[in-house]
Phi, psi and omega in degrees: 000317180297319180297321179296317179295320179296319180295320180295316178297320180296316179295319178296318179298321179294320179295316179297318179297319179295320179296318177296321179299316178296321179298315179296322180297317180291335176293320183269354182303316178302324180288323176297320179296317179297318178297317179297316184293321187258346182245324184255318181301320179296346181294344177295342178291350177298341181298336179295338180291346182254009179234159171266080188283130178235100179292148007264022180293153177286160183296328180293339179268359181261156184282134175279122185244001177066235184264022184302315183290327177291321177294324181298327181297335185245356182244327179284119186298318180296317180295320180296317180297317178296316182295323178297316179296319178297319180292325175300314179298316181297314180294321180297312181293321180292318179295318177297322177296321178292320181293329180263008180291347178283342184298313177300326178296309180296320179298319179295320180296313181289326177295325179293337182277351177290122185275330180284112186296321181296316179293321178298316178297320179297313181296316181296317179294316183297324181272344180270329183304321180303335179297333183265004176268130180293155180295336176296316178291325177298317179293325178299318177294316180299320180293320180294330182269317194244006176289172181300332179250015183284179186296318183297311179296322179297317179295318180294321179291318179294331179277354179078013181283322179231157175252326177249140181297143176280132181271091179282317187265317182268056179209153180262007181280131175058038181298316180300316182295317180297317180295322178295318181295316179296319180293321178294316179300322184282327189248359185297308182296319179294320179293336181279346185299316183295327178286325176296322177295322178292322178297322180297336180270359179286137180297120182292340179295332177296317178294317181296319180293320180293322179293324177296324179281000175095016180286138177273182185294319180290327176292323176297318179294319185287318189259348180238302185294309183299311178300326180291334182269345184299319177301318177296320180297317181293324176295314179297323180294317180293323176296323178293322178295319179295334177259033186301325182269356182260084179277347186089174186239320192304309185300312185286331179293315183284334182268349183287147172207180184294341182277321186251010186299329183298319186255350181264348186279097175274179189297316180297318179291324178297316177299317179296315182297322179289315185283320187263321181253353178265212185233009185221099172294323184293318178295318178298321178294321179297316179295315179297323180295315178296322179297318180295319180295316179296322179296320178294320177297316178298320178297319179295319179296316178297324179295318178295315179299318179297320181291325181285319186272320186253348182079005180228141177264156181265351174225000000 
């Protein structure tokens, strides 16, 4: 009798578990559909990389060229030279992004130490809001401040410090640094949110015990807060490495001009310029396709490294 009751309870438990599983699946189904529509379904466009596509003709009316565009990337000297410069720009911006990825971590730690709640809320809100400003508006602000007739040059000229306006925007000098500063200003507060959430999950008894032992505020940050945030930091770092070639498009598109195009053109912007303002949709698709494949390889490598070093995989 006991075995029969146990079997019935086990079967009932499995049915309840299966029902909950189906319920959870239907909860996430809309998100799976969105991911499929916007991330996987567009991949059918890779077929354009194997044709000599001439808009507005249909694909069936265009010549099938196989791997011609992929071979061109490595055999055409002009194309190779352009691609090398673009990759230099991409690697430079990505490396600078990785080197400054510690800034949101440090900002979150120091922000957490602010005792005045109103001031803390103000600082967090003030530094997070730029993330929701479009890059078009950011460039509008930059133009109003740093153009040849902008406020900064006007103030310097009126003060007699300069006679000719400084070319902040229409110059190729320090392009990497300017882009890094704008990107840091826009994303610092937003990047700190995930670390603030991790700090909120730290056991407060650790802080109380350390304070009883005489630990100061910097010692609490060094020996409790920072070690607790390092796993999150390493995951974010590995995700950034896997997206090494994905610098984005918006920022560089609005800031590019004929003066700084050589050093501001990263891979995503290069693909856009070739496909939309150039003459070859197929070549742009081929470059984008190779970029996506390399990004997947980098993600796989980071996953292996994470599993070897931390014992946990990121996917």
